[in-house]
Structures are given as structure tokens and as C-alpha cells.
N, C-alpha and C positions, 0 to 999 in steps of 0.2 A: 507327308503323306501319309493315313494313318491308313494300315491292312485291315481287315475286316476280321470280328474273331472268327474261331472256327465253327462258334453258332450262326451266326449272322451267313456266314461264306453255306453252310449247307443250306440255309432259309433262302437266299438268295439263289444259288443255285436252280432248288426246286421252283419258285417264282418265275425264276427264267424259263426253266425246263417247260410249264405248264401254261404261263401266263400268268397276265392277273385274276384271280382269282379270290374268293373267299375262304378256302381251304386255311389258309394262313393268317386270319384274322382272329384274334382272342378280343374277350369282351368281356364285362361287369356289368349286369342290370340291377337299380334297386329304385326299388318304390319308395318314395320322399313323402310326405304325409305332416303339412304345416305350411306357412308363407318362408317363401324361399326369395333370394336377394340371387338377382338372377346377376347385378351387376358383381357382385362379391364372387360368386361362381365365376362366371368369366375372369376376374382377376387371378382368380386362386389356380385356376386352369394355367394363366398364364408364371404363377408364379414356380404352379411343379416342373412346367417345359425348361423355368428359368434353371431349377436345381436339379433335373436330370438331362445332360447331354446327349443319351440314348433316345429321347424324344422330339430331337432336333436335330438328328442326324440323318443323310441322305446317305444313298449311297449311289454314287455314282463311275461310271467307267471311265477307263480312256487307253488306250492299244492295248486291248486284251487285259486290263487288268481294273479291276472294283474296289475301288477305297472309300472310308467315311470320309463325308464332308458333313461337320458339326455347324451348324447355324449361331450366328449371335443371337443372343436373346430380344434385340429388335429387329432382327430378321423374323423372327420367329411368332408367329399371333393364331393362339389354338382356334381350333371352331369350335362354339357350341351354337349346334342347329337349332334354333326350335321347330320342330313340326307336330300341325296337327293331326290324328287318328285316322281323320275324314274317315267316320265309320271304321277302319279297320277294327281288325282285335289288338293289342299292343303285341302279343306274341307275332304278329305278322306284320305288324310295324318296328319291333324290334330286326327279325330277318333280314329285310328288306333295305335295313339298316347296315344292320354289318354288314351283308353279299355287296356292297360299297367295296370296289379294289382301290388298293392301293398303290401310286404312283413310284416306287420305291428312291425314284432318281430326284422327285421332285412336289410329291408332300407328306407334309410330317406323318409320321408316324402313330399318333394319336389323335382321337375326330372324338367329339361328344353331343351328341343327341338327346333333345329334352324335349320328352310327348307330355304334353298335359292331358289329367285326365277330369280335369274340373278343380273348382276352387281349391288352390291350397293342397292339389295331388295331383303327382305328377312322375313319371319315371325319367331316370336317367339311364343313358348307357355310354359308356367306356369303348369303343370301336379300338386296338392297335394291333398292331403287324406285329406278329411274333418276330422279327428280327430285330424290335426295339424290348420286347417286353415278356416274360415266362409266365408261370400260376405263382410263383413266390413271390413274383411283384406285385401283383397286385396287393399284396399286403404295406410292404412301404411307400406304393401308388396312394393308395387311400388314405394311410395314414399323414403323409405332405398334405394334399389335398384337403383333407378334413381340417390341419392347423391351419393353412392356408385363408379356407374360406372362413374360419370363425374370427382369421386376425382382418380380414377384410370387411367383414359384415359391422366390424366396431372400427374400421375405414383405417385400421392399424397395415404396415406389414409385417410379413408372416418373419418373425425371431427363432430363426433354428441352426444349426450347428453347421459349419461347413462342411461336405461329403468328405471322407478321407480320399477318396479315389473317384475315378467316373471310368464310363463305359471303354471310353480308347483308351484308357491307361492300362487296364485289366488287356483290351485285346493286343497290347505289345507285349508287356508284362506275359502272357500265355506264351506267344513267342520265344521269348528268352528262357520261362521254364522247359520248354519241349524242347530246344536246343536245336542244334546247325543237323539236317539231315543227313546231312553227310561224314559226321561224325559215329561211329558206330557206338562210342557209350551215350552217348544223347540219352534220356529220359524219352525222348518219340523214339527212336529204335531200340533201345532195351524193352519198352513196352507192344512195341511192333512185336518183334521176334515174339513174344508170348500170343498175340494173336493170333499170329502162320500159325505158332501151333493148335492153340484152341481150335482153331476155325479149319484144321487141314480135314479133307473129305469132307464137310458141313454140306449136305444138301442145298440144292438151288431152292429148292423149295418142297415145305412138306405136303404129301397129299390127303387135301380134305373135301368136303362133300359140295362141290361146288355146283354151281348149277348149269355147268358149261365148261365151255374157253373162256378166259379171258379177252375182254370187244381190244382191239387195237388200241380206240381212241379213251380211254379210263374216263366214264363219268365223273365218279368221287364222292358220290354222293352213301351217305350211307342207312342203315336201315337200327334202328336205336333201343333195344328191346331193357326194362328195366329187371335187376336183378334184386333180391332177397334174400336173405337168412338170418334165422332170428338166432337172442341170446343164447339160448345153448350153445348151436354151435359156433359162434362167435369166441364165447368162454372154452369151448374144446380145442379150439383151434390158435388160442392167446394159452393152454395149458401146453399141449406138444411144442410150442416154439418155446418155451420156460421149457419144457423138460430136452430139448434136444438142442438146447444154447441159441434159439435160432429167432426168427422174428416171426408173428404171421403172415408178414409177406411173404419170407422164405416155403411157409407153412402152403401159401395159397399159389404162389409159384410152383411148387412139385403138386397142387394138386389140378391144374391147371396144364400140366405137363401129362400128367396122368388120363384128363378128360382127353386127350386129339388123341394117346395111344390105346386108350378104350375107341375110338373112333375110326381104329384101322388106318388112322396117320403114320406108325412106325412108331420107331422106340430113339427116332435121335432127332429132339424137338426142339429147333433153335426157336426163344424166348426174347422179346426186349422189354427192357423197361427203362427208363428216365433215372438220370440221375443230376441233383444238381446245380453241380460242377462249382460249388459258394465255395471253394475249397478254403479261404481266404474271408477271417472274418471283416475283413472292411470292407467287402461285399454284399455283407448282409444284408443293408441298407438300401441297397440299391437297388436302379429300377435296368431293368438288361435282361438280354435273351443267354442266359447262362448254360440252358441243358442240354446234359451229353445221352446218347443212346448207347448202351450196352445189350450185348448181345449173352445170353445163359444159355447155354448149349446143354440140356436137360437129358440124360440117356436113362431109358426107360427100361433098357436089356434086362433079359434072368427074371422076370416075371417078381418083382421084386413088393417086400410088406411097402408099406404107405411111408412105416418110420423109416426106412433104406432109404425109400425116395425124397425124402423131406432133411436126411443127412447129407444126400449127393447135392442138393440144392442148396444147402449153407455150403459146402465146399465150391460149387461153380460162382456163388454171390459170393465168396470173401476173396477167392481171386481174382476176380471180376470187378470192383468194387477198388485192390487191389492198382488195376492197372486203368483206372475211370481215366487219367489225365490225355490217352490217344487220343481223338475227337474220331468218332465216326466216320464222318466222311473221310479220315487218311485210309482209316480202316478200307473201306469199300476201294479206295482208289485204286489199293497194293494189293488185294484178293482182286480186282476186274472180276466179280462173280456177272457171268451174263446178263444182260438190259433184255426187259422185259418192260412193255408197256404197261403201268398200273400195278408191276410186283415190286415192293418194297424188298431189298436188296439184304441178301445174313438172313430177313426173319421178316417175315408176316404176323406174326401174335404178337402183339402191346400186350403186357401186365403191369399195371399200376397201384397204389394202394393209398392211399391218402387218408395220415394221424396224425399230421402237426393239426395243432391246435386251431378254432374257425377265426377266422381275419373278424374283428369286431366294425364293423361299420356303425357310427356314428356323425352325425351333421350336427352341427350348431343349431338349438331349436328347430330342428325337424327329427320326426320318426322314421328311421331307414330300416328297412327288410329287401331280402332278396328278392330278384325278380330271374322266372326260369327264363331261359333260354334255347329255344331250340338247337337241335344238331346240324352243322352245316356238311355234313362230310367226313370222312375220312382217309388217313395215308395206307392205313392197314388191311388186310384182308380182316382179322378180328382185333377189336381190343377191351380188354377187359378195362375197365375205370371203374374200381371200389373204395369204398371208405369205410373207414371201423366207424361204428356211432356209438357214441359213450354217451352217460349222462351225465349230470352236475358235481357227481362225486368221484370223476371218473372209472365207474362201474359197467362192463361192456354190453351192448346193448342190442347189436346187430350189424351184420354187413350186410353195406345199398350198395349199389349205383347202376351202373349200367352195363352193357355190353353190346358193345359196337360192329357194324357186321359192313364189307363190303356189298353193296346194294350191284353194282357189276358183277359178281359174282358167289355172292346167295340171296335164295332168294326167302321171303319174310316168316315161313312156315319153317325151314331148317333154321331161321338167327335161333325161333322161339324153341325148339325143339333141344337146339344145345343151349340155350340159357338154362332152360328148363332144369335141362341134364346134367350142369355142373350145378347148380345146388344140390339137389339131391346127391351126384356122386361127393359133394364137398362132403354134406355132411355123414354118409357113409367112412369114406376114408377118414376125417376125423376120430371119430364115434369109436371105429377098430383100428387102427394106428398097429395093428401086431397083424393084421389078413393081408396075405399078398393081392396083387392088384386083379388077379385076372377073377380071383372071388366078388371084386363090386360089380355093380350093376353096369349094364351097355345102357348110353342114353340112346330111346328109342327116336329116329327119325323119319319124316315125312318116305315112305317108300317110293313116294317120284324123284325123291333124291340121286343126282348122277352120279360115281366115281370122278373125282380129278381127271382131266386128258393131262395127257404130258405138257410140262409149257411150250407156249407156241412156238413156234421156229426163230428164231434169230436173222440176220442178213449171211451171218456168216455159212460161206457153202464150198462143198471141197471135198476132202477126206476127212474121218473122224477127229484127229485131232486139229481142225478149223484150221489146215493150215491150205492154203490155194496156192497155185500158179500164177507166177505173176506173167501178168496183163499189162502190155505199155499202155498209155495213153493214148486214145485216137482222133479227140477234138482237139482246140487250144484250151477248151473248157476244162475237159478229165487234168492235161497236162499242169495247169493252172490248180487244179485241187490237189493235184497229187503234189505238186510241187510242197505248197503249202504244212498240209499233213504232214509231211518230210522233213523239214524244216521244225515245227513244231514238235513233232516228235524225232528229233536227230535220225531220223534213221537214213541209210543211203539212199535209197529208190520205196517209191508205194505204187502200186499196182493197183488200176483202175477196180479189183474187184477185192482187197484186200479189206478188211472192216479193220477198220479204224481202231475199235476198244479192241480189239484184239492184240494190236499193233502196240496198242499204250494210253491210250486218249481216256484221261479221266475228264471232273469237272472244272479243275481250273485251268487244264491245257484247251479243252472244248473251248472256251471263250476266248484264247488267241485266236484258235483258227476261227471262230464266225468273225473275230474282227479285225482280222486279215483279210479276209474275204472280202466283206466289205470295204475295206480298203483297196483288196486290189483289181478284185472283179468290179465295185459299185453296186454289188446287189442286196438288197435287205434278205440276211437269212437269222432265225433264234436258234439258239442251241437247241431245240424239240424237234428241229431238222435234222439235225445230228444222228441224234437218236433211232429216227425211223430212218433213216437213209445215209448206214453209215457205213459207206465205199464209195470212192471217187464216181462210178458208174451211175451208179441211184442217183446221188444227191446230184449230177449235173444233170438229168434229167428232170428233175425236180427245179433246179434252178432256170430250166428255159422258162419257165411260168411265170418267178415270183417275181415278187417288183422290183425294181430298185430303188439302192439305199438313198434317205434324205441327206442331208446336207447339215440338219440341227443337229449336231451331236453335241453331247451336254460335254462344257469344258472344266476341269479339273482346278481348283481351286488352292493355293498355299495354304494349308492348315499352320495352326499354332505347333503343331507337336511335329515338325515337320523334323 
């Protein structure tokens, strides 16, 4: 049995928590102009799925544990779904296709849609669940598909070198790299100790100009606002990066921290960013989900100059990158921050900068151009998706992208004001890096903006420390639930008002609780219910109306890497 990688586990957990939805679907859409060989396209998709095991891997559960189940190439026939637009706009059809959910236990994580636009004109959409792919993966995926399509157009099989490793090999290697959790000298524990110290005293969330309180059932919709600054600002960002021996991303990271400080969000600003996670060259041509999240805790105290803030950001980033092997979800499990529906743990603002060379999309005998894809939502309160734009000679041309805001907590007016304010603030900061932050302009927000409310109360009850007096079970169902949680958490007893997460429950152990409730009580329950009803008393009341569990549970086949 092959375990999930840590990145897979994180996405699988969120998929289980929020149910089947499109938030974790990634996609690539391209306009194709020219004669298209649909047979070669289907065969090329089969070739790619045969080459990359991640694209024919299911996630199956057995006795509270989830494992990879890799299908044989013969078992995994990819779907090429040809759909007429039927009067719909291309963007509407694409969005509807992307929004089709994946069942990770039975569906291949890759689907292909072909939309005819007219004679020799099509839009090709590759919809991929994040559990099998990340942004980097689109490069090798298209490269291999393009080569396979060209070969199949000639009625030949593609000729390529065997990949040095597959994704399952990486998942096993990752466990070996991190070492034994019981060994204090293991890489996992050494890096965990760094992050414990770094995150000590971290605010649960920073106060932002929300429209009001967070909803108890987040909708996960997004508001996307275009962002752009010109060549002069871009050049100043690059020059400041060189002067501070940092990078353009670090300069932008410092500017985002300055933005939220100027918006009265405090001086302790945790930002998130994504790292590729492909620390071994053997992984560079592999399709799979390797991305890890890092917390960049920015300190803006003392009214520093922007130059000083960039220098602080540089040290924060270097320290974080040196400890990037620890999976983000492992850090969350260890720190166990309060759970609030719709609030990302440890940070709520994500910052990314794309400065890799663009993927060259080509297809034999066909002209290829990227097709815009509408946003499907966001995991974070605010996400900065920025790109460095350069001309053919490599000269700076501007920084562009999108800033996405959670529609649950921001209005569109506020989203536009924050985005515009960031553009103006960035220009001022890089133009005068020796000036202190207090001298920079404050982004002007609509007068109707409400101050951020305190985090919604969790189910924890009792004194200020969160402790509760022990209350024994009163019904057979409460007794069974307390017993299951006590057994999983290795606790001598669990009271009906004890919060499961205060006792140490986390994503891995939650699956065991769900599985044992299913097996012992014969009741269908999901992980989302554990977060919404995190005590035996609350969960017991909820389960009184829950459906009985079905009998068709997926079985786990023997893996060839067992």
C-alpha cells in the first residue's frame, strides 16, 4: 500500500472537508486553429496517462487510512469529451466543464474537453484535479502530450526516455527524507522546532476590512481584480532587489506587508507563499502535486523604512526556504490553531510571483493560443497572483496579474480599492525606499467598509484557557463517540463537552474517527461534521438525523510497491 504524499494528503483533506467542488480543479485551455486529428488526440492522452502514474492514481480509504491506488494503463482510458457550445459563450462552457467535480476514489484526475468553434477551430480544455498536478506540471504535461500527438498523427508510438521516478516513488522518498517522527534528530523534528519558534505568538488572523463576520458555511467564491504596474515601477523593483541582494518577489512580499499595515491590520503580518517542492532534479519532468506552503511572518514594527522592511523580508524568506521540507499540514497539526469555517490556518493572505519562462504551447499542424479561464474561487482571504512581464530581450515590461478576494468577506468596492491602493503604494515605496512607512500614502477604502470582527466563536466552552469540566456521557451514542475519540487520541477519557481539536485531533486522526463511527455506529458522517460539531454532545445531536452508512465501501488492492 502506497501512502499519500503530504501534498496529496492536504488536498485530499480539504476535498473531504468541503465535499466535491471545483475549487481544487486546475485547468489549461487552448484555442486550436487548423486540421485536428481527434484519433491522435485520444491516443496522445492515453500515452500521457500511461507515462505519468499520477494521472491514473485513485485515492482510496480503508480502516481510516487513505492510500494511492495506481491503475494499470489498460484500466485507465482517458475521457475526451466533445461538446458543442450550443449557443453558450466559450468562457461559459469552459467554466461549466471545469466545475464538474472529481470523485478521487473512482475518477481519473484528468479530463479533456474539446469544444468545436467552427471549421478547423476548437478550444481544448484539460481539467486536472490538484491532487495530481500543480502549476509546474502543465509544462511537462503539454510537452509530452504534444510529442505523443505528433507521433500518433504519423500513426507511430511516441519515443521518449523512461522517467527516472514516478510520483509514488516521491511519496515514499518524502517519508524517508523527513525521518521518524519519534526521532528528535529527524529532519521533520528539526524543522518543526524552527517553525514552532517562528510561529510563537502568531495572531489567529489579522484584522482586515471585511464586510462583516465570516459565514458559518463558506461559499468559497472569489472576486478577481486585475492588477498592473508599468515598466518604471517594475524596473525599480528589480533595482531594489539587486541592491538588497534579494529578489523581486521579496520586494513585493515586503510591499504586501506594508499594505496591510497601512490598512490598520497590525504590524505582525503572516503571509503565505508556495514553493515548488521539486528539490530533486529527477522530479522536474514529472506531473504531480509537489507544492508546499510556507508562512512568511513579516514584522513591520518601529515605522521602518521600506529598505529596512525589504531586508527583514529577505531574512524571513531565507529562513523559511531553508526549512521548506516540513509539510504545511504537519505544521498545522502541531500548532493546532483554532478552527474557523472559511479561514485558512496560520495565514489568510497568499502572495505568488510567476517569473519562470512561459510554457511554449505547440501542436503538430495546428496553431495554438492560450484561452482565458474564469476564476473558480479562492482558499484565502486575499491572493496576489502576480507575473513579471519581460520582452523578447529580457527587459522588464511591467508587473501584472490578479488579486483575488474571498467574496464571503469582501465587497467588490473594497477589493478594487485595496488593489488600486497596492499599485499606488508599491510605486511610492520603490521610488523612495529610504522613506519610513508612515510617510507613504494610505489606500482609501469606501466609507461603508466595516472593521474586521473578532473571529467567530468556536465550539470550545469553559474558562479562558479553553478547559472544560468533565461531563460524562448521558446516552449510548455519546458514550460510543467519547470512546472512539478517546481511543484514537489515546486519552483516558473524553467528556461530552470536550472539544476534539483541543484534545489533539487533526486531519489524519480525524479520518480514523470518521471511519470508526462508520464501522461502530453504522452512520454516514464526513470530516466536515467533525469541524462543525467538535464535541460528543454536538455530534451526537447531529448524528440523530444523519443517514445510515452504505455498505459499498471501496476496497484497497495490493500495490506493486507494497
